[in-house]
DSSP file (Angstrom, degrees, kcal/mol; ACC not computed):
  #  RESIDUE AA STRUCTURE BP1 BP2  ACC     N-H-->O    O-->H-N    N-H-->O    O-->H-N    TCO  KAPPA ALPHA  PHI   PSI    X-CA   Y-CA   Z-CA
    1    1 A M              0   0    0      0, 0.0     2,-0.2     0, 0.0    55,-0.0   0.000 360.0 360.0 360.0 135.1   18.6   -3.6   -8.1
    2    2 A K        -     0   0    0     20,-0.2     2,-0.3    53,-0.0    52,-0.2  -0.607 360.0-163.9 -85.6 144.4   15.1   -2.1   -7.7
    3    3 A F  E     -A   53   0A   0     50,-2.5    50,-3.4    -2,-0.2     2,-0.4  -0.955   6.4-150.4-125.1 151.1   13.6   -1.4   -4.3
    4    4 A F  E     -AB  52  21A   0     17,-3.0    17,-1.8    -2,-0.3     2,-0.4  -0.935   9.8-156.4-120.4 138.3    9.9   -0.8   -3.6
    5    5 A S  E     +AB  51  20A   0     46,-2.2    46,-2.2    -2,-0.4     2,-0.3  -0.915  33.6 178.5-101.2 145.5    8.1    1.2   -0.9
    6    6 A Y  E     -AB  50  19A   0     13,-2.6    13,-2.4    -2,-0.4     2,-0.4  -0.968  30.6-147.1-149.3 157.9    4.6   -0.2   -0.5
    7    7 A V  E     -AB  49  18A   0     42,-2.6    41,-3.2    -2,-0.3    42,-1.5  -0.997  19.3-175.2-127.7 125.7    1.4    0.1    1.4
    8    8 A I  E     -AB  47  17A   0      9,-2.6     9,-2.1    -2,-0.4     2,-0.4  -0.837   6.0-157.9-119.3 160.8   -0.7   -2.9    2.1
    9    9 A Y  E     -AB  46  16A   0     37,-2.3    37,-2.3    -2,-0.3     2,-0.5  -0.991  10.7-153.3-141.6 141.7   -4.2   -3.1    3.7
   10   10 A S  E  >> - B   0  15A   0      5,-2.5     4,-1.7    -2,-0.4     5,-0.9  -0.973   2.1-168.0-116.0 117.5   -6.2   -5.7    5.4
   11   11 A Q  T  45S+     0   0    0     -2,-0.5    -1,-0.1    33,-0.4    34,-0.1   0.851  88.1  58.9 -70.6 -34.7  -10.0   -5.2    5.2
   12   12 A D  T  45S+     0   0    0     32,-0.4    -1,-0.2     1,-0.2    31,-0.1   0.900 121.5  22.7 -64.9 -41.7  -10.5   -7.9    7.9
   13   13 A S  T  45S-     0   0    0     29,-0.5    -1,-0.2    31,-0.2    -2,-0.2   0.568  98.1-128.1-100.8 -11.2   -8.5   -6.0   10.6
   14   14 A G  T  <5 +     0   0    0     -4,-1.7     2,-0.3     1,-0.2    -3,-0.2   0.723  62.0 143.2  72.3  19.3   -8.7   -2.5    9.1
   15   15 A S  E   < -B   10   0A   0     -5,-0.9    -5,-2.5    27,-0.3     2,-0.3  -0.668  38.9-157.4 -99.1 148.7   -4.9   -2.3    9.3
   16   16 A F  E     -B    9   0A   0     -2,-0.3     2,-0.4    -7,-0.2    -7,-0.2  -0.858   5.0-163.3-112.1 154.1   -2.3   -0.7    7.0
   17   17 A Y  E     -B    8   0A   0     -9,-2.1    -9,-2.6    -2,-0.3     2,-0.5  -0.990   3.5-158.8-141.7 136.2    1.3   -1.6    6.8
   18   18 A Y  E     +B    7   0A   0     -2,-0.4     2,-0.2   -11,-0.2   -11,-0.2  -0.950  30.8 141.8-115.4 123.6    4.0    0.5    5.3
   19   19 A G  E     -B    6   0A   0    -13,-2.4   -13,-2.6    -2,-0.5     2,-0.3  -0.816  37.9-132.0-147.1-176.8    7.2   -1.2    4.2
   20   20 A Y  E     +B    5   0A   0    -15,-0.3     2,-0.3    -2,-0.2   -15,-0.2  -0.980  28.4 153.2-145.1 151.9   10.0   -1.5    1.7
   21   21 A F  E     -B    4   0A   0    -17,-1.8   -17,-3.0    -2,-0.3     3,-0.2  -0.969  45.9-121.6-169.3 160.8   11.5   -4.6    0.0
   22   22 A N  S    S+     0   0    0     -2,-0.3     2,-0.4   -19,-0.2   -20,-0.2   0.537 103.4  46.9 -94.4  -5.4   13.4   -5.5   -3.2
   23   23 A D     >  -     0   0    0      1,-0.1     4,-2.3   -19,-0.1    -1,-0.2  -0.825  65.2-174.0-134.8  95.7   10.8   -8.1   -4.4
   24   24 A L  H  > S+     0   0    0     -2,-0.4     4,-1.8     1,-0.2     5,-0.2   0.911  83.3  48.1 -60.6 -47.6    7.3   -6.8   -4.2
   25   25 A E  H  > S+     0   0    0      1,-0.2     4,-1.9     2,-0.2    -1,-0.2   0.905 113.2  49.8 -62.3 -41.7    5.4  -10.0   -5.1
   26   26 A K  H  > S+     0   0    0      1,-0.2     4,-2.4     2,-0.2    -1,-0.2   0.917 108.5  50.4 -64.8 -43.8    7.5  -12.0   -2.6
   27   27 A V  H  X S+     0   0    0     -4,-2.3     4,-2.0     2,-0.2    -1,-0.2   0.846 108.7  52.4 -70.3 -30.8    6.9   -9.7    0.3
   28   28 A I  H  X S+     0   0    0     -4,-1.8     4,-2.2    -5,-0.2    -1,-0.2   0.920 110.5  49.2 -66.6 -41.9    3.1   -9.7   -0.3
   29   29 A E  H  X S+     0   0    0     -4,-1.9     4,-1.4     1,-0.2    -2,-0.2   0.906 110.0  51.4 -58.9 -42.8    3.2  -13.5   -0.2
   30   30 A M  H  <>S+     0   0    0     -4,-2.4     5,-2.7     2,-0.2     6,-0.5   0.881 108.5  50.4 -64.2 -39.6    5.2  -13.4    2.9
   31   31 A H  H ><5S+     0   0    0     -4,-2.0     3,-1.6     1,-0.2     5,-0.2   0.948 112.5  47.5 -62.6 -47.3    2.7  -11.0    4.7
   32   32 A N  H 3<5S+     0   0    0     -4,-2.2    -1,-0.2     1,-0.3    -2,-0.2   0.705 108.7  54.3 -70.8 -20.0   -0.2  -13.3    3.7
   33   33 A A  T 3<5S-     0   0    0     -4,-1.4    -1,-0.3    -5,-0.2    -2,-0.2   0.257 114.6-116.6 -94.6  12.2    1.7  -16.4    4.9
   34   34 A D  T < 5S+     0   0    0     -3,-1.6    -3,-0.2    -5,-0.1    -2,-0.1   0.832  76.6 130.8  57.9  37.6    2.2  -14.8    8.3
   35   35 A Q      < +     0   0    0     -5,-2.7     2,-0.5    -6,-0.1    -4,-0.2   0.423  53.5  72.3 -97.4  -2.6    6.0  -14.8    7.9
   36   36 A I  S >> S-     0   0    0     -6,-0.5     3,-1.2    -5,-0.2     4,-0.8  -0.973  78.0-141.6-120.4 120.5    6.4  -11.1    8.8
   37   37 A Q  G >4 S+     0   0    0     -2,-0.5     3,-1.2     1,-0.3    -1,-0.1   0.848  92.4  53.8 -50.8 -52.6    5.9  -10.4   12.5
   38   38 A P  G 34 S+     0   0    0      0, 0.0    -1,-0.3     0, 0.0    -7,-0.0   0.770 117.4  37.6 -60.6 -23.3    4.1   -7.1   12.5
   39   39 A T  G X4 S+     0   0    0     -3,-1.2     3,-2.0     2,-0.0     4,-0.3   0.434  83.5 132.9-108.1   0.2    1.4   -8.3   10.2
   40   40 A R  T << S+     0   0    0     -3,-1.2    -8,-0.1    -4,-0.8    -9,-0.1  -0.286  79.5   3.7 -55.1 124.5    1.0  -11.8   11.5
   41   41 A G  T 3  S+     0   0    0     -9,-0.1    -1,-0.3     1,-0.1    -9,-0.1   0.564 109.8  90.7  78.5  10.0   -2.6  -12.9   12.0
   42   42 A K  S <  S+     0   0    0     -3,-2.0   -29,-0.5   -28,-0.0   -27,-0.3   0.356  76.9 118.0-115.6   4.9   -4.0   -9.7   10.7
   43   43 A G        +     0   0    0     -4,-0.3     2,-0.2   -12,-0.2   -33,-0.1  -0.018  32.1 117.9 -84.0-171.9   -4.4  -10.6    7.0
   44   44 A P        -     0   0    0      0, 0.0   -33,-0.4     0, 0.0     2,-0.4   0.435  62.2-157.5 -72.5 152.6   -5.3  -11.2    4.2
   45   45 A W        -     0   0    0    -17,-0.2     2,-0.4   -35,-0.2   -35,-0.2  -0.827  11.9-167.5-107.7 141.7   -3.3   -8.3    2.8
   46   46 A V  E     -A    9   0A   0    -37,-2.3   -37,-2.3    -2,-0.4     2,-0.4  -0.967  29.2-112.2-123.6 143.9   -3.8   -6.5   -0.5
   47   47 A L  E     +A    8   0A   0     -2,-0.4   -39,-0.2   -39,-0.2     3,-0.1  -0.602  35.0 171.9 -72.9 125.1   -1.4   -4.1   -2.2
   48   48 A L  E     -     0   0A   0    -41,-3.2     2,-0.3    -2,-0.4   -40,-0.2   0.786  64.4  -3.2 -97.7 -35.8   -2.8   -0.6   -2.2
   49   49 A F  E     +A    7   0A   0    -42,-1.5   -42,-2.6     2,-0.0    -1,-0.4  -0.990  58.1 175.3-160.4 141.9    0.2    1.4   -3.5
   50   50 A S  E     -A    6   0A   0     -2,-0.3     2,-0.3   -44,-0.2   -44,-0.2  -0.992   7.4-169.3-149.8 151.7    3.8    0.9   -4.5
   51   51 A E  E     -A    5   0A   0    -46,-2.2   -46,-2.2    -2,-0.3     2,-0.4  -0.987  18.2-136.9-137.1 146.6    6.7    2.9   -5.9
   52   52 A S  E     -A    4   0A   0     -2,-0.3     2,-0.3   -48,-0.2   -48,-0.2  -0.841  19.2-174.1-110.0 147.4   10.0    1.7   -7.2
   53   53 A Y  E     -A    3   0A   0    -50,-3.4   -50,-2.5    -2,-0.4     3,-0.0  -0.917  31.1-133.0-134.0 155.6   13.4    3.2   -6.6
   54   54 A D  S    S+     0   0    0     -2,-0.3     2,-0.4   -52,-0.2   -50,-0.1   0.551  91.9  46.6 -86.9  -7.5   16.9    2.6   -7.8
   55   55 A N  S  > S-     0   0    0    -52,-0.1     4,-1.4     1,-0.1     3,-0.2  -0.988  75.0-131.4-139.0 151.2   18.3    2.7   -4.3
   56   56 A R  H  > S+     0   0    0     -2,-0.4     4,-2.4     1,-0.2     5,-0.2   0.847 103.5  57.6 -63.9 -40.0   17.4    1.2   -1.0
   57   57 A M  H  > S+     0   0    0      1,-0.2     4,-2.5     2,-0.2    -1,-0.2   0.890 104.0  52.3 -65.5 -39.3   17.7    4.5    1.0
   58   58 A R  H  > S+     0   0    0      2,-0.2     4,-2.2     1,-0.2    -1,-0.2   0.903 110.0  49.0 -62.1 -43.4   15.2    6.3   -1.2
   59   59 A A  H  X S+     0   0    0     -4,-1.4     4,-2.2     2,-0.2    -2,-0.2   0.893 111.6  50.2 -63.6 -40.9   12.7    3.4   -0.6
   60   60 A I  H  X S+     0   0    0     -4,-2.4     4,-2.2     2,-0.2    -2,-0.2   0.924 111.0  48.4 -63.7 -44.4   13.3    3.6    3.1
   61   61 A R  H  X S+     0   0    0     -4,-2.5     4,-1.9     1,-0.2    -2,-0.2   0.903 112.6  47.3 -61.4 -41.9   12.7    7.3    3.2
   62   62 A Q  H  X S+     0   0    0     -4,-2.2     4,-2.3     2,-0.2    -1,-0.2   0.909 110.4  52.2 -68.9 -40.7    9.5    7.1    1.3
   63   63 A S  H  X S+     0   0    0     -4,-2.2     4,-1.0     1,-0.2    -1,-0.2   0.900 110.7  49.2 -61.5 -41.9    8.3    4.2    3.5
   64   64 A S  H  X S+     0   0    0     -4,-2.2     4,-0.9     1,-0.2     3,-0.2   0.859 106.3  55.7 -65.4 -35.2    9.0    6.4    6.5
   65   65 A F  H >< S+     0   0    0     -4,-1.9     3,-1.1     1,-0.2     6,-0.6   0.934 103.8  54.8 -62.7 -44.8    7.2    9.3    5.0
   66   66 A Y  H 3< S+     0   0    0     -4,-2.3    -1,-0.2     1,-0.3    -2,-0.2   0.777 103.4  56.6 -63.5 -23.9    4.0    7.1    4.6
   67   67 A R  H 3< S+     0   0    0     -4,-1.0    -1,-0.3    -3,-0.2    -2,-0.2   0.748  93.6  88.1 -75.0 -24.1    4.1    6.3    8.3
   68   68 A S  S <X S-     0   0    0     -3,-1.1     4,-2.5    -4,-0.9     5,-0.2  -0.249  91.0-111.9 -74.4 164.0    4.0   10.0    9.2
   69   69 A V  H  > S+     0   0    0      1,-0.2     4,-2.2     2,-0.2     5,-0.2   0.904 119.5  48.7 -61.1 -44.0    0.8   11.9    9.7
   70   70 A K  H  > S+     0   0    0      1,-0.2     4,-2.4     2,-0.2    -1,-0.2   0.907 111.9  49.3 -64.4 -42.5    1.4   14.0    6.6
   71   71 A G  H  > S+     0   0    0     -6,-0.6     4,-2.5     2,-0.2    -2,-0.2   0.882 110.0  50.6 -65.6 -37.8    2.2   10.9    4.5
   72   72 A Q  H  X S+     0   0    0     -4,-2.5     4,-2.6    -7,-0.2    -1,-0.2   0.893 110.1  50.1 -70.4 -38.6   -1.0    9.1    5.7
   73   73 A R  H  X S+     0   0    0     -4,-2.2     4,-2.4    -5,-0.2     5,-0.2   0.936 110.6  51.2 -59.0 -45.3   -3.0   12.2    4.8
   74   74 A F  H  X S+     0   0    0     -4,-2.4     4,-2.5     1,-0.2    -2,-0.2   0.937 112.6  44.9 -58.1 -49.3   -1.3   12.2    1.3
   75   75 A L  H  X S+     0   0    0     -4,-2.5     4,-3.1     2,-0.2     6,-0.2   0.903 111.5  51.7 -62.7 -44.7   -2.1    8.5    0.8
   76   76 A K  H  <>S+     0   0    0     -4,-2.6     5,-2.3     1,-0.2     4,-0.5   0.897 114.2  44.5 -60.9 -41.0   -5.7    8.8    1.9
   77   77 A K  H  <5S+     0   0    0     -4,-2.4     3,-0.5    -5,-0.2    -2,-0.2   0.918 117.0  44.4 -68.4 -43.6   -6.3   11.7   -0.4
   78   78 A M  H  <5S+     0   0    0     -4,-2.5    -2,-0.2     1,-0.2    -1,-0.2   0.892 120.3  40.0 -71.6 -38.5   -4.6   10.1   -3.3
   79   79 A L  T  <5S-     0   0    0     -4,-3.1    -1,-0.2    -5,-0.2    -2,-0.2   0.424 104.8-126.2 -89.0   0.4   -6.2    6.7   -2.8
   80   80 A N  T   5       0   0    0     -4,-0.5    -3,-0.2    -3,-0.5    -4,-0.1   0.919 360.0 360.0  52.1  47.5   -9.6    8.2   -2.0
   81   81 A F      <       0   0    0     -5,-2.3    -4,-0.1    -6,-0.2    -5,-0.1   0.414 360.0 360.0-101.0 360.0   -9.7    6.2    1.2
């Protein structure tokens, strides 16, 4: 089973969210339907970046990295944000 680490962004609220899930399309729909508590009421959300992994732990670690200061610098540089 594939797992994804992902970064979504809401232009309306200027918010980023870093997460992991096994169905990328479904989780984006859930964020936009306000079914995920941390992003509720802050959308609409668009996918900025994702990576797939063969195991869940690797996706969790990568998602945690993106939350760190070093990870956020990396993403901003890579995405020209």
